[in-house]
N, CA, C and O atoms as a GROMACS GRO file, in nm:
protein
  280
    1MET      N    1   0.087  -0.113   0.004
    1MET     CA    2  -0.004  -0.001   0.000
    1MET      C    3   0.085   0.119   0.001
    1MET      O    4   0.183   0.118   0.076
    2ARG      N    5   0.060   0.228  -0.078
    2ARG     CA    6   0.136   0.342  -0.088
    2ARG      C    7   0.086   0.448   0.011
    2ARG      O    8  -0.032   0.448   0.046
    3PRO      N    9   0.173   0.538   0.057
    3PRO     CA   10   0.120   0.639   0.148
    3PRO      C   11   0.024   0.728   0.081
    3PRO      O   12   0.016   0.731  -0.042
    4LEU      N   13  -0.051   0.803   0.160
    4LEU     CA   14  -0.154   0.895   0.107
    4LEU      C   15  -0.082   1.009   0.030
    4LEU      O   16   0.026   1.058   0.065
    5GLN      N   17  -0.150   1.044  -0.076
    5GLN     CA   18  -0.110   1.152  -0.163
    5GLN      C   19  -0.158   1.289  -0.119
    5GLN      O   20  -0.238   1.349  -0.190
    6ILE      N   21  -0.115   1.339  -0.008
    6ILE     CA   22  -0.152   1.468   0.050
    6ILE      C   23  -0.034   1.544   0.081
    6ILE      O   24   0.070   1.484   0.110
    7SER      N   25  -0.039   1.680   0.076
    7SER     CA   26   0.070   1.772   0.112
    7SER      C   27   0.118   1.757   0.253
    7SER      O   28   0.040   1.714   0.338
    8PRO      N   29   0.238   1.789   0.283
    8PRO     CA   30   0.298   1.784   0.414
    8PRO      C   31   0.215   1.868   0.514
    8PRO      O   32   0.196   1.827   0.629
    9GLU      N   33   0.166   1.989   0.470
    9GLU     CA   34   0.103   2.083   0.551
    9GLU      C   35  -0.032   2.019   0.586
    9GLU      O   36  -0.075   2.027   0.701
   10THR      N   37  -0.099   1.958   0.492
   10THR     CA   38  -0.237   1.896   0.516
   10THR      C   39  -0.213   1.777   0.606
   10THR      O   40  -0.291   1.758   0.700
   11ALA      N   41  -0.112   1.697   0.586
   11ALA     CA   42  -0.092   1.587   0.677
   11ALA      C   43  -0.065   1.622   0.823
   11ALA      O   44  -0.112   1.553   0.914
   12VAL      N   45   0.014   1.735   0.847
   12VAL     CA   46   0.029   1.778   0.984
   12VAL      C   47  -0.101   1.833   1.045
   12VAL      O   48  -0.127   1.807   1.163
   13LYS      N   49  -0.182   1.906   0.971
   13LYS     CA   50  -0.309   1.957   1.022
   13LYS      C   51  -0.409   1.835   1.050
   13LYS      O   52  -0.480   1.837   1.150
   14LEU      N   53  -0.413   1.739   0.967
   14LEU     CA   54  -0.501   1.629   0.988
   14LEU      C   55  -0.459   1.545   1.109
   14LEU      O   56  -0.542   1.502   1.189
   15ALA      N   57  -0.328   1.524   1.119
   15ALA     CA   58  -0.279   1.453   1.231
   15ALA      C   59  -0.308   1.515   1.369
   15ALA      O   60  -0.329   1.445   1.468
   16LYS      N   61  -0.306   1.649   1.370
   16LYS     CA   62  -0.340   1.721   1.489
   16LYS      C   63  -0.493   1.707   1.515
   16LYS      O   64  -0.531   1.676   1.628
   17GLN      N   65  -0.576   1.728   1.423
   17GLN     CA   66  -0.718   1.727   1.432
   17GLN      C   67  -0.766   1.588   1.469
   17GLN      O   68  -0.852   1.573   1.555
   18LEU      N   69  -0.710   1.486   1.404
   18LEU     CA   70  -0.746   1.350   1.432
   18LEU      C   71  -0.687   1.283   1.557
   18LEU      O   72  -0.725   1.176   1.603
   19ASN      N   73  -0.592   1.358   1.605
   19ASN     CA   74  -0.516   1.314   1.731
   19ASN      C   75  -0.450   1.179   1.703
   19ASN      O   76  -0.461   1.087   1.784
   20VAL      N   77  -0.380   1.166   1.589
   20VAL     CA   78  -0.306   1.039   1.558
   20VAL      C   79  -0.162   1.092   1.513
   20VAL      O   80  -0.148   1.200   1.456
   21PRO      N   81  -0.059   1.009   1.544
   21PRO     CA   82   0.077   1.039   1.496
   21PRO      C   83   0.082   1.056   1.345
   21PRO      O   84   0.012   0.985   1.272
   22LEU      N   85   0.159   1.143   1.301
   22LEU     CA   86   0.182   1.166   1.161
   22LEU      C   87   0.218   1.038   1.080
   22LEU      O   88   0.170   1.019   0.968
   23GLU      N   89   0.295   0.961   1.136
   23GLU     CA   90   0.334   0.842   1.064
   23GLU      C   91   0.215   0.748   1.040
   23GLU      O   92   0.202   0.686   0.934
   24HIS      N   93   0.127   0.740   1.144
   24HIS     CA   94   0.012   0.655   1.133
   24HIS      C   95  -0.087   0.708   1.032
   24HIS      O   96  -0.151   0.629   0.962
   25LEU      N   97  -0.102   0.839   1.023
   25LEU     CA   98  -0.188   0.903   0.930
   25LEU      C   99  -0.137   0.872   0.781
   25LEU      O  100  -0.215   0.837   0.693
   26MET      N  101  -0.011   0.887   0.763
   26MET     CA  102   0.037   0.869   0.620
   26MET      C  103   0.021   0.728   0.575
   26MET      O  104   0.009   0.701   0.455
   27HIS      N  105   0.021   0.641   0.666
   27HIS     CA  106   0.005   0.496   0.629
   27HIS      C  107  -0.133   0.439   0.656
   27HIS      O  108  -0.149   0.318   0.648
   28MET      N  109  -0.229   0.518   0.686
   28MET     CA  110  -0.367   0.481   0.719
   28MET      C  111  -0.435   0.456   0.584
   28MET      O  112  -0.421   0.532   0.488
   29PRO      N  113  -0.510   0.346   0.583
   29PRO     CA  114  -0.589   0.313   0.462
   29PRO      C  115  -0.686   0.431   0.432
   29PRO      O  116  -0.738   0.495   0.523
   30GLN      N  117  -0.708   0.456   0.308
   30GLN     CA  118  -0.783   0.574   0.265
   30GLN      C  119  -0.927   0.560   0.317
   30GLN      O  120  -0.984   0.663   0.355
   31HIS      N  121  -0.992   0.440   0.322
   31HIS     CA  122  -1.124   0.428   0.361
   31HIS      C  123  -1.139   0.462   0.505
   31HIS      O  124  -1.240   0.520   0.545
   32ILE      N  125  -1.036   0.425   0.592
   32ILE     CA  126  -1.042   0.461   0.727
   32ILE      C  127  -1.030   0.605   0.751
   32ILE      O  128  -1.098   0.662   0.836
   33LEU      N  129  -0.941   0.667   0.675
   33LEU     CA  130  -0.917   0.812   0.689
   33LEU      C  131  -1.046   0.885   0.657
   33LEU      O  132  -1.085   0.977   0.728
   34LEU      N  133  -1.115   0.842   0.544
   34LEU     CA  134  -1.237   0.901   0.504
   34LEU      C  135  -1.346   0.886   0.613
   34LEU      O  136  -1.430   0.974   0.629
   35LYS      N  137  -1.344   0.772   0.686
   35LYS     CA  138  -1.442   0.753   0.788
   35LYS      C  139  -1.410   0.846   0.904
   35LYS      O  140  -1.502   0.904   0.960
   36LYS      N  141  -1.286   0.863   0.943
   36LYS     CA  142  -1.249   0.950   1.052
   36LYS      C  143  -1.279   1.107   1.018
   36LYS      O  144  -1.317   1.189   1.101
   37LEU      N  145  -1.256   1.133   0.885
   37LEU     CA  146  -1.289   1.278   0.846
   37LEU      C  147  -1.439   1.292   0.862
   37LEU      O  148  -1.485   1.390   0.919
   38ALA      N  149  -1.520   1.193   0.810
   38ALA     CA  150  -1.669   1.208   0.823
   38ALA      C  151  -1.702   1.226   0.975
   38ALA      O  152  -1.782   1.315   1.005
   39GLU      N  153  -1.651   1.153   1.066
   39GLU     CA  154  -1.678   1.162   1.201
   39GLU      C  155  -1.639   1.304   1.255
   39GLU      O  156  -1.711   1.366   1.333
   40LEU      N  157  -1.525   1.346   1.209
   40LEU     CA  158  -1.477   1.480   1.254
   40LEU      C  159  -1.569   1.589   1.206
   40LEU      O  160  -1.603   1.681   1.280
   41ALA      N  161  -1.608   1.579   1.083
   41ALA     CA  162  -1.703   1.674   1.015
   41ALA      C  163  -1.844   1.674   1.096
   41ALA      O  164  -1.906   1.779   1.115
   42ASN      N  165  -1.886   1.555   1.141
   42ASN     CA  166  -2.010   1.557   1.214
   42ASN      C  167  -2.008   1.608   1.359
   42ASN      O  168  -2.105   1.656   1.418
   43GLU      N  169  -1.886   1.592   1.409
   43GLU     CA  170  -1.862   1.627   1.558
   43GLU      C  171  -1.894   1.771   1.585
   43GLU      O  172  -1.967   1.798   1.680
   44PRO      N  173  -1.844   1.870   1.504
   44PRO     CA  174  -1.877   2.013   1.540
   44PRO      C  175  -2.020   2.039   1.516
   44PRO      O  176  -2.072   2.124   1.589
   45GLU      N  177  -2.094   1.980   1.425
   45GLU     CA  178  -2.230   2.006   1.397
   45GLU      C  179  -2.311   1.965   1.532
   45GLU      O  180  -2.398   2.039   1.577
   46GLN      N  181  -2.280   1.851   1.587
   46GLN     CA  182  -2.358   1.805   1.710
   46GLN      C  183  -2.318   1.904   1.827
   46GLN      O  184  -2.409   1.956   1.892
   47THR      N  185  -2.198   1.930   1.853
   47THR     CA  186  -2.170   2.024   1.964
   47THR      C  187  -2.211   2.164   1.939
   47THR      O  188  -2.247   2.237   2.031
   48GLU      N  189  -2.206   2.205   1.805
   48GLU     CA  190  -2.254   2.344   1.776
   48GLU      C  191  -2.398   2.359   1.805
   48GLU      O  192  -2.440   2.463   1.857
   49GLY      N  193  -2.479   2.259   1.772
   49GLY     CA  194  -2.620   2.266   1.798
   49GLY      C  195  -2.645   2.277   1.949
   49GLY      O  196  -2.732   2.354   1.989
   50ALA      N  197  -2.574   2.204   2.035
   50ALA     CA  198  -2.585   2.207   2.176
   50ALA      C  199  -2.542   2.341   2.227
   50ALA      O  200  -2.605   2.396   2.316
   51ASP      N  201  -2.440   2.391   2.174
   51ASP     CA  202  -2.389   2.520   2.220
   51ASP      C  203  -2.487   2.628   2.185
   51ASP      O  204  -2.506   2.718   2.267
   52LYS      N  205  -2.550   2.629   2.073
   52LYS     CA  206  -2.651   2.728   2.041
   52LYS      C  207  -2.771   2.728   2.132
   52LYS      O  208  -2.821   2.834   2.170
   53SER      N  209  -2.820   2.605   2.169
   53SER     CA  210  -2.931   2.600   2.255
   53SER      C  211  -2.896   2.642   2.397
   53SER      O  212  -2.978   2.700   2.467
   54GLU      N  213  -2.778   2.613   2.438
   54GLU     CA  214  -2.728   2.667   2.565
   54GLU      C  215  -2.714   2.810   2.575
   54GLU      O  216  -2.749   2.870   2.677
   55ALA      N  217  -2.661   2.873   2.468
   55ALA     CA  218  -2.642   3.020   2.458
   55ALA      C  219  -2.774   3.085   2.459
   55ALA      O  220  -2.788   3.188   2.526
   56GLU      N  221  -2.875   3.035   2.392
   56GLU     CA  222  -3.004   3.093   2.384
   56GLU      C  223  -3.066   3.096   2.517
   56GLU      O  224  -3.125   3.198   2.556
   57SER      N  225  -3.056   2.985   2.594
   57SER     CA  226  -3.119   2.977   2.724
   57SER      C  227  -3.048   3.057   2.829
   57SER      O  228  -3.112   3.105   2.923
   58SER      N  229  -2.910   3.076   2.819
   58SER     CA  230  -2.836   3.128   2.926
   58SER      C  231  -2.801   3.281   2.891
   58SER      O  232  -2.729   3.344   2.969
   59ASP      N  233  -2.852   3.341   2.773
   59ASP     CA  234  -2.808   3.478   2.756
   59ASP      C  235  -2.896   3.578   2.832
   59ASP      O  236  -2.869   3.697   2.820
   60GLY      N  237  -2.995   3.541   2.904
   60GLY     CA  238  -3.073   3.628   2.988
   60GLY      C  239  -3.175   3.709   2.916
   60GLY      O  240  -3.231   3.804   2.970
   61SER      N  241  -3.200   3.670   2.790
   61SER     CA  242  -3.298   3.754   2.716
   61SER      C  243  -3.426   3.682   2.708
   61SER      O  244  -3.484   3.672   2.600
   62THR      N  245  -3.478   3.628   2.826
   62THR     CA  246  -3.609   3.567   2.822
   62THR      C  247  -3.720   3.665   2.810
   62THR      O  248  -3.710   3.775   2.864
   63PRO      N  249  -3.827   3.632   2.741
   63PRO     CA  250  -3.930   3.732   2.725
   63PRO      C  251  -3.985   3.798   2.857
   63PRO      O  252  -4.024   3.915   2.852
   64SER      N  253  -3.989   3.734   2.963
   64SER     CA  254  -4.042   3.775   3.086
   64SER      C  255  -3.940   3.861   3.167
   64SER      O  256  -3.980   3.927   3.263
   65SER      N  257  -3.823   3.860   3.132
   65SER     CA  258  -3.710   3.937   3.213
   65SER      C  259  -3.734   4.083   3.193
   65SER      O  260  -3.746   4.133   3.081
   66GLY      N  261  -3.740   4.152   3.309
   66GLY     CA  262  -3.749   4.303   3.308
   66GLY      C  263  -3.895   4.347   3.326
   66GLY      O  264  -3.922   4.462   3.362
   67LYS      N  265  -3.990   4.255   3.298
   67LYS     CA  266  -4.131   4.295   3.315
   67LYS      C  267  -4.186   4.243   3.437
   67LYS      O  268  -4.304   4.269   3.463
   68GLN      N  269  -4.114   4.169   3.522
   68GLN     CA  270  -4.172   4.111   3.643
   68GLN      C  271  -4.199   4.213   3.745
   68GLN      O  272  -4.287   4.195   3.830
   69GLY      N  273  -4.126   4.323   3.742
   69GLY     CA  274  -4.140   4.427   3.841
   69GLY      C  275  -4.258   4.518   3.820
   69GLY      O  276  -4.288   4.595   3.911
   70THR      N  277  -4.324   4.517   3.713
   70THR     CA  278  -4.429   4.600   3.681
   70THR      C  279  -4.564   4.547   3.698
   70THR      O  280  -4.661   4.617   3.671
   0.00000   0.00000   0.00000
């Protein structure tokens, strides 16, 4: 099996994002790399959705805030 045909800069970035050693990344089978990239792409969407709902509920801009005293 030949090493992945990616640039050195891309390899370094992917190794950091996937939290794998650079040598393992370069010799990783392409189908496994694609699977890991898909998981990585789905991860921010899941946490981003949770962050948005938390930000909306914790920003203090509820419709009843400020009108309770009147």
